A tleap script that builds the chain and sets N, CA, C and O, in Angstrom:
source leaprc.protein.ff14SB
mol = sequence {
  NMET LYS HIE ARG LEU SER PRO GLU ASP VAL
  ALA PHE LEU GLU ALA PHE GLU ALA CYS ARG
  LEU GLY LYS GLY THR PHE HIE HIE ARG GLU
  HIE ILE GLN LEU ALA TYR ILE VAL LEU ALA
  ARG HIE PRO LEU GLU GLU ALA TYR PRO ARG
  PHE LYS ALA LEU LEU LEU LYS PHE LEU GLU
  ALA ASN GLY ILE GLU GLU GLY LYS TYR HIE
  GLU THR MET THR TYR ALA TRP LEU LEU ALA
  VAL ARG HIE CYS MET GLN GLN GLY GLY GLU
  THR ALA GLY SER ALA PRO PHE ILE GLU ALA
  ASN PRO MET LEU LEU ASP THR SER ILE LEU
  PHE THR HIE TYR THR ARG GLU ARG LEU LEU
  SER ASP ALA ALA ARG GLU ALA PHE VAL GLU
  PRO ASP LEU ALA PRO ILE PRO CGLN
}
set mol.1.N position { 64.334 68.126 90.785 }
set mol.1.CA position { 65.460 67.838 91.661 }
set mol.1.C position { 66.736 67.884 90.839 }
set mol.1.O position { 66.783 67.396 89.710 }
set mol.2.N position { 67.751 68.467 91.409 }
set mol.2.CA position { 69.029 68.553 90.718 }
set mol.2.C position { 70.058 67.731 91.469 }
set mol.2.O position { 70.870 68.255 92.232 }
set mol.3.N position { 70.003 66.455 91.236 }
set mol.3.CA position { 70.939 65.546 91.883 }
set mol.3.C position { 71.660 64.770 90.794 }
set mol.3.O position { 71.050 64.213 89.882 }
set mol.4.N position { 72.963 64.753 90.921 }
set mol.4.CA position { 73.787 64.092 89.910 }
set mol.4.C position { 74.387 62.815 90.494 }
set mol.4.O position { 74.377 62.589 91.704 }
set mol.5.N position { 74.905 61.998 89.595 }
set mol.5.CA position { 75.589 60.775 89.995 }
set mol.5.C position { 77.085 61.002 89.938 }
set mol.5.O position { 77.594 61.677 89.043 }
set mol.6.N position { 77.773 60.433 90.894 }
set mol.6.CA position { 79.232 60.469 90.899 }
set mol.6.C position { 79.735 59.307 90.042 }
set mol.6.O position { 78.965 58.399 89.728 }
set mol.7.N position { 80.997 59.320 89.664 }
set mol.7.CA position { 81.554 58.158 88.953 }
set mol.7.C position { 81.395 56.868 89.764 }
set mol.7.O position { 81.197 55.797 89.191 }
set mol.8.N position { 81.480 56.969 91.099 }
set mol.8.CA position { 81.287 55.794 91.952 }
set mol.8.C position { 79.850 55.283 91.865 }
set mol.8.O position { 79.613 54.075 91.881 }
set mol.9.N position { 78.902 56.201 91.775 }
set mol.9.CA position { 77.501 55.800 91.625 }
set mol.9.C position { 77.273 55.076 90.303 }
set mol.9.O position { 76.582 54.058 90.258 }
set mol.10.N position { 77.847 55.593 89.246 }
set mol.10.CA position { 77.702 54.978 87.928 }
set mol.10.C position { 78.301 53.574 87.951 }
set mol.10.O position { 77.698 52.632 87.436 }
set mol.11.N position { 79.480 53.432 88.545 }
set mol.11.CA position { 80.127 52.116 88.628 }
set mol.11.C position { 79.297 51.166 89.492 }
set mol.11.O position { 79.158 49.991 89.155 }
set mol.12.N position { 78.750 51.659 90.596 }
set mol.12.CA position { 77.910 50.842 91.471 }
set mol.12.C position { 76.681 50.357 90.704 }
set mol.12.O position { 76.346 49.173 90.759 }
set mol.13.N position { 76.014 51.252 89.997 }
set mol.13.CA position { 74.823 50.876 89.239 }
set mol.13.C position { 75.158 49.848 88.162 }
set mol.13.O position { 74.425 48.876 87.980 }
set mol.14.N position { 76.245 50.055 87.462 }
set mol.14.CA position { 76.652 49.095 86.423 }
set mol.14.C position { 76.912 47.720 87.028 }
set mol.14.O position { 76.481 46.707 86.477 }
set mol.15.N position { 77.607 47.680 88.145 }
set mol.15.CA position { 77.896 46.404 88.811 }
set mol.15.C position { 76.606 45.771 89.327 }
set mol.15.O position { 76.435 44.554 89.247 }
set mol.16.N position { 75.707 46.584 89.851 }
set mol.16.CA position { 74.447 46.070 90.369 }
set mol.16.C position { 73.611 45.483 89.236 }
set mol.16.O position { 73.093 44.372 89.348 }
set mol.17.N position { 73.484 46.233 88.147 }
set mol.17.CA position { 72.688 45.769 87.004 }
set mol.17.C position { 73.267 44.504 86.381 }
set mol.17.O position { 72.523 43.665 85.873 }
set mol.18.N position { 74.585 44.365 86.417 }
set mol.18.CA position { 75.251 43.190 85.854 }
set mol.18.C position { 75.335 42.033 86.850 }
set mol.18.O position { 75.936 40.998 86.560 }
set mol.19.N position { 74.733 42.214 88.018 }
set mol.19.CA position { 74.716 41.172 89.065 }
set mol.19.C position { 76.123 40.778 89.514 }
set mol.19.O position { 76.402 39.606 89.765 }
set mol.20.N position { 76.992 41.763 89.611 }
set mol.20.CA position { 78.354 41.506 90.077 }
set mol.20.C position { 78.520 41.777 91.568 }
set mol.20.O position { 79.620 41.644 92.105 }
set mol.21.N position { 77.436 42.155 92.238 }
set mol.21.CA position { 77.515 42.392 93.680 }
set mol.21.C position { 76.934 41.201 94.419 }
set mol.21.O position { 75.829 40.750 94.118 }
set mol.22.N position { 77.672 40.703 95.371 }
set mol.22.CA position { 77.195 39.584 96.169 }
set mol.22.C position { 76.356 40.070 97.332 }
set mol.22.O position { 76.391 41.248 97.689 }
set mol.23.N position { 75.597 39.152 97.923 }
set mol.23.CA position { 74.698 39.536 99.012 }
set mol.23.C position { 75.436 40.100 100.209 }
set mol.23.O position { 74.860 40.874 100.974 }
set mol.24.N position { 76.684 39.737 100.390 }
set mol.24.CA position { 77.460 40.272 101.505 }
set mol.24.C position { 77.928 41.696 101.301 }
set mol.24.O position { 78.500 42.294 102.212 }
set mol.25.N position { 77.694 42.255 100.118 }
set mol.25.CA position { 78.135 43.624 99.832 }
set mol.25.C position { 76.971 44.596 99.700 }
set mol.25.O position { 77.182 45.773 99.410 }
set mol.26.N position { 75.750 44.123 99.907 }
set mol.26.CA position { 74.574 44.977 99.721 }
set mol.26.C position { 73.773 45.030 101.021 }
set mol.26.O position { 73.031 44.109 101.361 }
set mol.27.N position { 73.953 46.134 101.726 }
set mol.27.CA position { 73.296 46.337 103.017 }
set mol.27.C position { 72.405 47.577 102.939 }
set mol.27.O position { 72.127 48.077 101.849 }
set mol.28.N position { 71.966 48.065 104.078 }
set mol.28.CA position { 71.028 49.191 104.094 }
set mol.28.C position { 71.592 50.427 103.386 }
set mol.28.O position { 70.891 51.066 102.602 }
set mol.29.N position { 72.838 50.761 103.657 }
set mol.29.CA position { 73.447 51.948 103.021 }
set mol.29.C position { 73.403 51.819 101.501 }
set mol.29.O position { 73.126 52.792 100.800 }
set mol.30.N position { 73.671 50.640 101.003 }
set mol.30.CA position { 73.647 50.422 99.549 }
set mol.30.C position { 72.221 50.482 99.000 }
set mol.30.O position { 72.015 50.884 97.854 }
set mol.31.N position { 71.239 50.086 99.807 }
set mol.31.CA position { 69.836 50.271 99.403 }
set mol.31.C position { 69.549 51.762 99.210 }
set mol.31.O position { 68.926 52.160 98.225 }
set mol.32.N position { 70.008 52.579 100.158 }
set mol.32.CA position { 69.791 54.026 100.082 }
set mol.32.C position { 70.541 54.590 98.872 }
set mol.32.O position { 70.015 55.438 98.152 }
set mol.33.N position { 71.762 54.120 98.654 }
set mol.33.CA position { 72.531 54.559 97.491 }
set mol.33.C position { 71.792 54.222 96.197 }
set mol.33.O position { 71.685 55.067 95.308 }
set mol.34.N position { 71.289 53.012 96.086 }
set mol.34.CA position { 70.576 52.604 94.882 }
set mol.34.C position { 69.298 53.433 94.703 }
set mol.34.O position { 68.973 53.840 93.587 }
set mol.35.N position { 68.585 53.679 95.782 }
set mol.35.CA position { 67.376 54.514 95.700 }
set mol.35.C position { 67.731 55.912 95.193 }
set mol.35.O position { 67.048 56.454 94.323 }
set mol.36.N position { 68.800 56.493 95.737 }
set mol.36.CA position { 69.248 57.818 95.285 }
set mol.36.C position { 69.560 57.794 93.789 }
set mol.36.O position { 69.122 58.673 93.046 }
set mol.37.N position { 70.302 56.805 93.358 }
set mol.37.CA position { 70.707 56.708 91.953 }
set mol.37.C position { 69.489 56.636 91.039 }
set mol.37.O position { 69.403 57.356 90.044 }
set mol.38.N position { 68.560 55.768 91.383 }
set mol.38.CA position { 67.373 55.590 90.540 }
set mol.38.C position { 66.529 56.864 90.535 }
set mol.38.O position { 66.025 57.264 89.486 }
set mol.39.N position { 66.371 57.502 91.692 }
set mol.39.CA position { 65.583 58.731 91.766 }
set mol.39.C position { 66.277 59.922 91.110 }
set mol.39.O position { 65.609 60.841 90.636 }
set mol.40.N position { 67.594 59.914 91.079 }
set mol.40.CA position { 68.323 60.989 90.402 }
set mol.40.C position { 68.124 60.911 88.893 }
set mol.40.O position { 68.247 61.915 88.190 }
set mol.41.N position { 67.818 59.723 88.403 }
set mol.41.CA position { 67.647 59.515 86.958 }
set mol.41.C position { 66.196 59.490 86.502 }
set mol.41.O position { 65.912 59.743 85.331 }
set mol.42.N position { 65.267 59.186 87.416 }
set mol.42.CA position { 63.876 58.973 87.021 }
set mol.42.C position { 62.908 59.602 88.017 }
set mol.42.O position { 63.205 59.672 89.209 }
set mol.43.N position { 61.747 60.064 87.534 }
set mol.43.CA position { 60.710 60.490 88.477 }
set mol.43.C position { 60.180 59.282 89.233 }
set mol.43.O position { 60.365 58.145 88.798 }
set mol.44.N position { 59.530 59.518 90.353 }
set mol.44.CA position { 59.073 58.436 91.230 }
set mol.44.C position { 58.279 57.370 90.475 }
set mol.44.O position { 58.475 56.178 90.713 }
set mol.45.N position { 57.398 57.773 89.581 }
set mol.45.CA position { 56.544 56.822 88.872 }
set mol.45.C position { 57.358 55.824 88.046 }
set mol.45.O position { 56.940 54.681 87.865 }
set mol.46.N position { 58.505 56.251 87.550 }
set mol.46.CA position { 59.398 55.363 86.796 }
set mol.46.C position { 60.436 54.720 87.705 }
set mol.46.O position { 60.858 53.586 87.480 }
set mol.47.N position { 60.838 55.453 88.725 }
set mol.47.CA position { 61.883 54.960 89.628 }
set mol.47.C position { 61.416 53.743 90.415 }
set mol.47.O position { 62.174 52.793 90.609 }
set mol.48.N position { 60.164 53.774 90.870 }
set mol.48.CA position { 59.694 52.685 91.711 }
set mol.48.C position { 59.737 51.321 91.011 }
set mol.48.O position { 60.327 50.392 91.562 }
set mol.49.N position { 59.141 51.157 89.825 }
set mol.49.CA position { 59.228 49.830 89.197 }
set mol.49.C position { 60.666 49.442 88.844 }
set mol.49.O position { 61.019 48.263 88.870 }
set mol.50.N position { 61.486 50.428 88.517 }
set mol.50.CA position { 62.900 50.158 88.202 }
set mol.50.C position { 63.628 49.661 89.449 }
set mol.50.O position { 64.353 48.667 89.398 }
set mol.51.N position { 63.431 50.357 90.564 }
set mol.51.CA position { 64.056 49.996 91.837 }
set mol.51.C position { 63.631 48.588 92.248 }
set mol.51.O position { 64.465 47.767 92.630 }
set mol.52.N position { 62.345 48.320 92.168 }
set mol.52.CA position { 61.822 47.002 92.529 }
set mol.52.C position { 62.421 45.915 91.643 }
set mol.52.O position { 62.842 44.871 92.140 }
set mol.53.N position { 62.462 46.153 90.344 }
set mol.53.CA position { 63.016 45.163 89.410 }
set mol.53.C position { 64.490 44.892 89.710 }
set mol.53.O position { 64.933 43.745 89.653 }
set mol.54.N position { 65.242 45.928 90.025 }
set mol.54.CA position { 66.659 45.745 90.361 }
set mol.54.C position { 66.826 44.907 91.622 }
set mol.54.O position { 67.689 44.032 91.681 }
set mol.55.N position { 66.005 45.175 92.625 }
set mol.55.CA position { 66.092 44.414 93.876 }
set mol.55.C position { 65.718 42.946 93.661 }
set mol.55.O position { 66.385 42.050 94.179 }
set mol.56.N position { 64.659 42.705 92.903 }
set mol.56.CA position { 64.249 41.317 92.650 }
set mol.56.C position { 65.302 40.573 91.822 }
set mol.56.O position { 65.544 39.386 92.042 }
set mol.57.N position { 65.916 41.265 90.884 }
set mol.57.CA position { 66.992 40.655 90.082 }
set mol.57.C position { 68.185 40.317 90.982 }
set mol.57.O position { 68.810 39.270 90.819 }
set mol.58.N position { 68.496 41.198 91.922 }
set mol.58.CA position { 69.578 40.961 92.867 }
set mol.58.C position { 69.298 39.713 93.699 }
set mol.58.O position { 70.175 38.867 93.876 }
set mol.59.N position { 68.072 39.604 94.209 }
set mol.59.CA position { 67.710 38.432 95.011 }
set mol.59.C position { 67.890 37.153 94.199 }
set mol.59.O position { 68.482 36.183 94.672 }
set mol.60.N position { 67.378 37.165 92.984 }
set mol.60.CA position { 67.485 35.975 92.140 }
set mol.60.C position { 68.938 35.626 91.837 }
set mol.60.O position { 69.330 34.462 91.924 }
set mol.61.N position { 69.731 36.626 91.483 }
set mol.61.CA position { 71.136 36.390 91.120 }
set mol.61.C position { 71.945 35.858 92.293 }
set mol.61.O position { 72.951 35.177 92.098 }
set mol.62.N position { 71.512 36.164 93.503 }
set mol.62.CA position { 72.255 35.732 94.689 }
set mol.62.C position { 71.608 34.559 95.410 }
set mol.62.O position { 71.977 34.231 96.538 }
set mol.63.N position { 70.640 33.931 94.751 }
set mol.63.CA position { 70.009 32.752 95.326 }
set mol.63.C position { 69.229 33.024 96.600 }
set mol.63.O position { 69.112 32.157 97.465 }
set mol.64.N position { 68.701 34.223 96.710 }
set mol.64.CA position { 67.918 34.602 97.886 }
set mol.64.C position { 66.445 34.481 97.508 }
set mol.64.O position { 66.024 34.965 96.457 }
set mol.65.N position { 65.669 33.836 98.367 }
set mol.65.CA position { 64.261 33.630 98.041 }
set mol.65.C position { 63.551 34.975 97.857 }
set mol.65.O position { 63.804 35.937 98.583 }
set mol.66.N position { 62.666 35.013 96.876 }
set mol.66.CA position { 61.935 36.242 96.569 }
set mol.66.C position { 61.093 36.708 97.745 }
set mol.66.O position { 60.765 37.891 97.834 }
set mol.67.N position { 60.739 35.805 98.646 }
set mol.67.CA position { 59.968 36.159 99.830 }
set mol.67.C position { 60.683 37.142 100.742 }
set mol.67.O position { 60.052 37.734 101.618 }
set mol.68.N position { 61.975 37.329 100.557 }
set mol.68.CA position { 62.744 38.309 101.337 }
set mol.68.C position { 62.339 39.736 100.955 }
set mol.68.O position { 62.481 40.666 101.749 }
set mol.69.N position { 61.830 39.894 99.725 }
set mol.69.CA position { 61.428 41.207 99.242 }
set mol.69.C position { 60.213 41.697 100.031 }
set mol.69.O position { 59.299 40.925 100.322 }
set mol.70.N position { 60.213 42.983 100.372 }
set mol.70.CA position { 59.134 43.576 101.166 }
set mol.70.C position { 58.637 44.827 100.435 }
set mol.70.O position { 59.334 45.839 100.363 }
set mol.71.N position { 57.430 44.737 99.900 }
set mol.71.CA position { 56.870 45.805 99.070 }
set mol.71.C position { 56.735 47.135 99.817 }
set mol.71.O position { 57.132 48.176 99.293 }
set mol.72.N position { 56.189 47.115 101.017 }
set mol.72.CA position { 55.976 48.365 101.751 }
set mol.72.C position { 57.298 49.010 102.134 }
set mol.72.O position { 57.459 50.222 101.989 }
set mol.73.N position { 58.238 48.222 102.618 }
set mol.73.CA position { 59.539 48.800 102.980 }
set mol.73.C position { 60.229 49.392 101.753 }
set mol.73.O position { 60.817 50.472 101.828 }
set mol.74.N position { 60.159 48.698 100.644 }
set mol.74.CA position { 60.805 49.179 99.425 }
set mol.74.C position { 60.244 50.540 99.021 }
set mol.74.O position { 60.998 51.484 98.783 }
set mol.75.N position { 58.927 50.634 98.945 }
set mol.75.CA position { 58.310 51.882 98.510 }
set mol.75.C position { 58.483 52.979 99.563 }
set mol.75.O position { 58.742 54.130 99.213 }
set mol.76.N position { 58.344 52.640 100.831 }
set mol.76.CA position { 58.487 53.636 101.897 }
set mol.76.C position { 59.900 54.220 101.926 }
set mol.76.O position { 60.066 55.426 102.109 }
set mol.77.N position { 60.918 53.373 101.747 }
set mol.77.CA position { 62.294 53.890 101.719 }
set mol.77.C position { 62.522 54.762 100.498 }
set mol.77.O position { 63.226 55.769 100.578 }
set mol.78.N position { 61.942 54.392 99.383 }
set mol.78.CA position { 62.067 55.217 98.182 }
set mol.78.C position { 61.426 56.584 98.432 }
set mol.78.O position { 61.981 57.610 98.039 }
set mol.79.N position { 60.261 56.601 99.083 }
set mol.79.CA position { 59.611 57.871 99.420 }
set mol.79.C position { 60.467 58.702 100.376 }
set mol.79.O position { 60.554 59.921 100.236 }
set mol.80.N position { 61.092 58.044 101.340 }
set mol.80.CA position { 61.935 58.757 102.305 }
set mol.80.C position { 63.138 59.391 101.606 }
set mol.80.O position { 63.475 60.546 101.866 }
set mol.81.N position { 63.776 58.639 100.729 }
set mol.81.CA position { 64.929 59.174 99.988 }
set mol.81.C position { 64.476 60.331 99.111 }
set mol.81.O position { 65.130 61.373 99.068 }
set mol.82.N position { 63.367 60.156 98.417 }
set mol.82.CA position { 62.842 61.220 97.553 }
set mol.82.C position { 62.544 62.473 98.365 }
set mol.82.O position { 62.861 63.579 97.928 }
set mol.83.N position { 61.946 62.319 99.526 }
set mol.83.CA position { 61.646 63.464 100.388 }
set mol.83.C position { 62.928 64.230 100.732 }
set mol.83.O position { 62.968 65.456 100.633 }
set mol.84.N position { 63.955 63.513 101.129 }
set mol.84.CA position { 65.226 64.162 101.475 }
set mol.84.C position { 65.856 64.823 100.255 }
set mol.84.O position { 66.472 65.883 100.371 }
set mol.85.N position { 65.707 64.211 99.099 }
set mol.85.CA position { 66.239 64.813 97.875 }
set mol.85.C position { 65.508 66.118 97.555 }
set mol.85.O position { 66.123 67.080 97.096 }
set mol.86.N position { 64.218 66.149 97.794 }
set mol.86.CA position { 63.435 67.352 97.531 }
set mol.86.C position { 63.736 68.462 98.537 }
set mol.86.O position { 63.695 69.643 98.194 }
set mol.87.N position { 64.036 68.083 99.769 }
set mol.87.CA position { 64.275 69.063 100.827 }
set mol.87.C position { 65.664 69.672 100.767 }
set mol.87.O position { 65.859 70.828 101.141 }
set mol.88.N position { 66.622 68.898 100.301 }
set mol.88.CA position { 68.005 69.352 100.298 }
set mol.88.C position { 68.378 70.066 99.020 }
set mol.88.O position { 67.593 70.152 98.075 }
set mol.89.N position { 69.569 70.565 99.014 }
set mol.89.CA position { 70.090 71.224 97.828 }
set mol.89.C position { 70.665 70.219 96.857 }
set mol.89.O position { 70.575 69.008 97.062 }
set mol.90.N position { 71.239 70.723 95.826 }
set mol.90.CA position { 71.849 69.893 94.797 }
set mol.90.C position { 72.995 69.084 95.389 }
set mol.90.O position { 73.752 69.576 96.226 }
set mol.91.N position { 73.111 67.839 94.945 }
set mol.91.CA position { 74.223 66.997 95.389 }
set mol.91.C position { 74.890 66.367 94.181 }
set mol.91.O position { 74.266 66.158 93.140 }
set mol.92.N position { 76.155 66.071 94.340 }
set mol.92.CA position { 76.949 65.513 93.245 }
set mol.92.C position { 77.221 64.042 93.462 }
set mol.92.O position { 78.302 63.554 93.133 }
set mol.93.N position { 76.260 63.335 94.008 }
set mol.93.CA position { 76.426 61.902 94.197 }
set mol.93.C position { 75.767 61.425 95.467 }
set mol.93.O position { 75.383 62.212 96.332 }
set mol.94.N position { 75.645 60.096 95.557 }
set mol.94.CA position { 74.975 59.513 96.718 }
set mol.94.C position { 75.763 59.708 98.009 }
set mol.94.O position { 75.164 59.885 99.070 }
set mol.95.N position { 77.088 59.680 97.941 }
set mol.95.CA position { 77.882 59.817 99.177 }
set mol.95.C position { 77.628 61.153 99.869 }
set mol.95.O position { 77.345 61.156 101.068 }
set mol.96.N position { 77.714 62.297 99.170 }
set mol.96.CA position { 77.409 63.550 99.865 }
set mol.96.C position { 75.934 63.661 100.261 }
set mol.96.O position { 75.600 64.297 101.261 }
set mol.97.N position { 75.063 63.043 99.478 }
set mol.97.CA position { 73.640 63.042 99.830 }
set mol.97.C position { 73.415 62.291 101.144 }
set mol.97.O position { 72.726 62.791 102.034 }
set mol.98.N position { 73.989 61.102 101.266 }
set mol.98.CA position { 73.829 60.307 102.486 }
set mol.98.C position { 74.483 61.017 103.667 }
set mol.98.O position { 73.946 61.011 104.775 }
set mol.99.N position { 75.634 61.625 103.431 }
set mol.99.CA position { 76.311 62.365 104.499 }
set mol.99.C position { 75.439 63.513 105.000 }
set mol.99.O position { 75.432 63.813 106.194 }
set mol.100.N position { 74.704 64.156 104.093 }
set mol.100.CA position { 73.827 65.272 104.470 }
set mol.100.C position { 72.511 64.797 105.096 }
set mol.100.O position { 71.791 65.585 105.709 }
set mol.101.N position { 72.204 63.511 104.940 }
set mol.101.CA position { 70.944 62.951 105.440 }
set mol.101.C position { 71.185 61.669 106.236 }
set mol.101.O position { 70.671 60.613 105.867 }
set mol.102.N position { 71.955 61.744 107.318 }
set mol.102.CA position { 72.325 60.530 108.057 }
set mol.102.C position { 71.134 59.799 108.657 }
set mol.102.O position { 71.235 58.615 108.979 }
set mol.103.N position { 70.001 60.493 108.814 }
set mol.103.CA position { 68.822 59.822 109.367 }
set mol.103.C position { 68.364 58.680 108.480 }
set mol.103.O position { 67.693 57.763 108.952 }
set mol.104.N position { 68.717 58.720 107.192 }
set mol.104.CA position { 68.348 57.634 106.277 }
set mol.104.C position { 69.081 56.335 106.585 }
set mol.104.O position { 68.675 55.268 106.126 }
set mol.105.N position { 70.149 56.421 107.352 }
set mol.105.CA position { 70.889 55.219 107.722 }
set mol.105.C position { 70.295 54.528 108.948 }
set mol.105.O position { 70.713 53.428 109.311 }
set mol.106.N position { 69.325 55.172 109.579 }
set mol.106.CA position { 68.652 54.608 110.745 }
set mol.106.C position { 67.568 53.652 110.256 }
set mol.106.O position { 66.509 54.092 109.808 }
set mol.107.N position { 67.822 52.368 110.338 }
set mol.107.CA position { 66.889 51.376 109.802 }
set mol.107.C position { 65.568 51.328 110.567 }
set mol.107.O position { 64.604 50.724 110.097 }
set mol.108.N position { 65.516 51.952 111.724 }
set mol.108.CA position { 64.273 51.929 112.500 }
set mol.108.C position { 63.363 53.116 112.185 }
set mol.108.O position { 62.289 53.237 112.775 }
set mol.109.N position { 63.769 53.984 111.275 }
set mol.109.CA position { 63.006 55.201 110.998 }
set mol.109.C position { 61.573 54.900 110.531 }
set mol.109.O position { 60.662 55.682 110.805 }
set mol.110.N position { 61.371 53.801 109.844 }
set mol.110.CA position { 60.014 53.489 109.383 }
set mol.110.C position { 59.062 53.229 110.546 }
set mol.110.O position { 57.847 53.365 110.401 }
set mol.111.N position { 59.610 52.857 111.694 }
set mol.111.CA position { 58.753 52.606 112.850 }
set mol.111.C position { 58.241 53.901 113.493 }
set mol.111.O position { 57.471 53.849 114.452 }
set mol.112.N position { 58.660 55.056 112.976 }
set mol.112.CA position { 58.036 56.310 113.393 }
set mol.112.C position { 56.762 56.552 112.578 }
set mol.112.O position { 55.971 57.441 112.894 }
set mol.113.N position { 56.579 55.758 111.538 }
set mol.113.CA position { 55.401 55.876 110.674 }
set mol.113.C position { 54.465 54.674 110.781 }
set mol.113.O position { 53.258 54.791 110.568 }
set mol.114.N position { 55.035 53.526 111.111 }
set mol.114.CA position { 54.285 52.268 111.170 }
set mol.114.C position { 54.440 51.599 112.522 }
set mol.114.O position { 55.502 51.669 113.140 }
set mol.115.N position { 53.385 50.955 112.979 }
set mol.115.CA position { 53.537 50.051 114.114 }
set mol.115.C position { 54.266 48.812 113.590 }
set mol.115.O position { 54.219 48.515 112.397 }
set mol.116.N position { 54.927 48.108 114.475 }
set mol.116.CA position { 55.639 46.883 114.085 }
set mol.116.C position { 54.673 45.887 113.440 }
set mol.116.O position { 54.983 45.263 112.425 }
set mol.117.N position { 53.500 45.758 114.054 }
set mol.117.CA position { 52.523 44.787 113.554 }
set mol.117.C position { 52.136 45.082 112.105 }
set mol.117.O position { 52.044 44.168 111.286 }
set mol.118.N position { 51.912 46.342 111.795 }
set mol.118.CA position { 51.488 46.706 110.432 }
set mol.118.C position { 52.629 46.535 109.434 }
set mol.118.O position { 52.445 45.939 108.372 }
set mol.119.N position { 53.810 47.058 109.775 }
set mol.119.CA position { 54.928 47.009 108.831 }
set mol.119.C position { 55.427 45.591 108.601 }
set mol.119.O position { 55.839 45.254 107.491 }
set mol.120.N position { 55.397 44.766 109.625 }
set mol.120.CA position { 55.922 43.408 109.498 }
set mol.120.C position { 54.845 42.382 109.122 }
set mol.120.O position { 55.087 41.176 109.162 }
set mol.121.N position { 53.677 42.864 108.763 }
set mol.121.CA position { 52.578 41.964 108.395 }
set mol.121.C position { 52.788 41.372 106.993 }
set mol.121.O position { 53.522 41.923 106.173 }
set mol.122.N position { 52.136 40.255 106.749 }
set mol.122.CA position { 52.178 39.645 105.415 }
set mol.122.C position { 51.588 40.591 104.375 }
set mol.122.O position { 52.081 40.665 103.250 }
set mol.123.N position { 50.540 41.308 104.747 }
set mol.123.CA position { 49.906 42.250 103.814 }
set mol.123.C position { 50.903 43.322 103.378 }
set mol.123.O position { 50.934 43.686 102.203 }
set mol.124.N position { 51.717 43.832 104.304 }
set mol.124.CA position { 52.707 44.866 103.981 }
set mol.124.C position { 53.851 44.301 103.145 }
set mol.124.O position { 54.447 45.018 102.342 }
set mol.125.N position { 54.150 43.053 103.325 }
set mol.125.CA position { 55.193 42.419 102.530 }
set mol.125.C position { 54.744 42.269 101.077 }
set mol.125.O position { 55.552 42.403 100.158 }
set mol.126.N position { 53.474 41.995 100.872 }
set mol.126.CA position { 52.951 41.695 99.540 }
set mol.126.C position { 52.523 42.926 98.755 }
set mol.126.O position { 52.603 42.922 97.527 }
set mol.127.N position { 52.070 43.985 99.433 }
set mol.127.CA position { 51.601 45.200 98.756 }
set mol.127.C position { 51.856 46.396 99.665 }
set mol.127.O position { 51.952 46.251 100.884 }
set mol.128.N position { 51.963 47.562 99.072 }
set mol.128.CA position { 52.197 48.753 99.887 }
set mol.128.C position { 50.990 49.023 100.755 }
set mol.128.O position { 49.855 49.049 100.277 }
set mol.129.N position { 51.247 49.226 102.048 }
set mol.129.CA position { 50.196 49.635 102.968 }
set mol.129.C position { 50.570 51.014 103.524 }
set mol.129.O position { 51.738 51.311 103.776 }
set mol.130.N position { 49.558 51.823 103.702 }
set mol.130.CA position { 49.765 53.169 104.228 }
set mol.130.C position { 50.195 53.097 105.693 }
set mol.130.O position { 49.811 52.170 106.406 }
set mol.131.N position { 50.984 54.062 106.139 }
set mol.131.CA position { 51.394 54.107 107.545 }
set mol.131.C position { 50.194 54.252 108.472 }
set mol.131.O position { 49.177 54.835 108.097 }
set mol.132.N position { 50.316 53.726 109.669 }
set mol.132.CA position { 49.246 53.838 110.648 }
set mol.132.C position { 49.606 54.753 111.815 }
set mol.132.O position { 48.772 54.974 112.693 }
set mol.133.N position { 50.826 55.291 111.848 }
set mol.133.CA position { 51.213 56.214 112.916 }
set mol.133.C position { 51.346 57.648 112.404 }
set mol.133.O position { 50.794 58.572 113.001 }
set mol.134.N position { 52.065 57.835 111.320 }
set mol.134.CA position { 52.279 59.166 110.756 }
set mol.134.C position { 52.552 59.019 109.273 }
set mol.134.O position { 53.215 58.068 108.858 }
set mol.135.N position { 52.053 59.943 108.467 }
set mol.135.CA position { 52.286 59.833 107.024 }
set mol.135.C position { 53.773 59.996 106.695 }
set mol.135.O position { 54.517 60.657 107.419 }
set mol.136.N position { 54.177 59.385 105.603 }
set mol.136.CA position { 55.529 59.550 105.090 }
set mol.136.C position { 55.525 60.853 104.298 }
set mol.136.O position { 54.723 61.004 103.376 }
set mol.137.N position { 56.402 61.797 104.636 }
set mol.137.CA position { 56.391 63.075 103.904 }
set mol.137.C position { 56.596 62.862 102.409 }
set mol.137.O position { 57.449 62.089 101.974 }
set mol.138.N position { 55.787 63.572 101.652 }
set mol.138.CA position { 55.908 63.473 100.192 }
set mol.138.C position { 55.959 64.868 99.630 }
set mol.138.O position { 56.060 65.041 98.416 }
savepdb mol mol.pdb
quit
């Protein structure tokens, strides 16, 4: 994949790693941005533990209980971003990538792959569970 980071992406990652972002500034779009950044720098096998560690550090730094973390959603969104990165052409940052892939901003997209019961289950929160409706493109 030939995806680069913009100066804004680099600044975002630095602020995120330094825990300078508050919980009110990190929403779904920023999750997608962070996934793009990590995947632009690392293959999936390295990106996933890095992405997870960054999210857990964010929760801790902002006094959010670790139980808010959802393993299946985290990995599934990373797979979705990776799929779009593989399908699209080269991008020079997360902003043009997200603009070219607006479907990633639809927070309900995982429900095309999972039933609500499966995705929102305790088992899915604790460990990655495979989709029960349709596979996530890889």
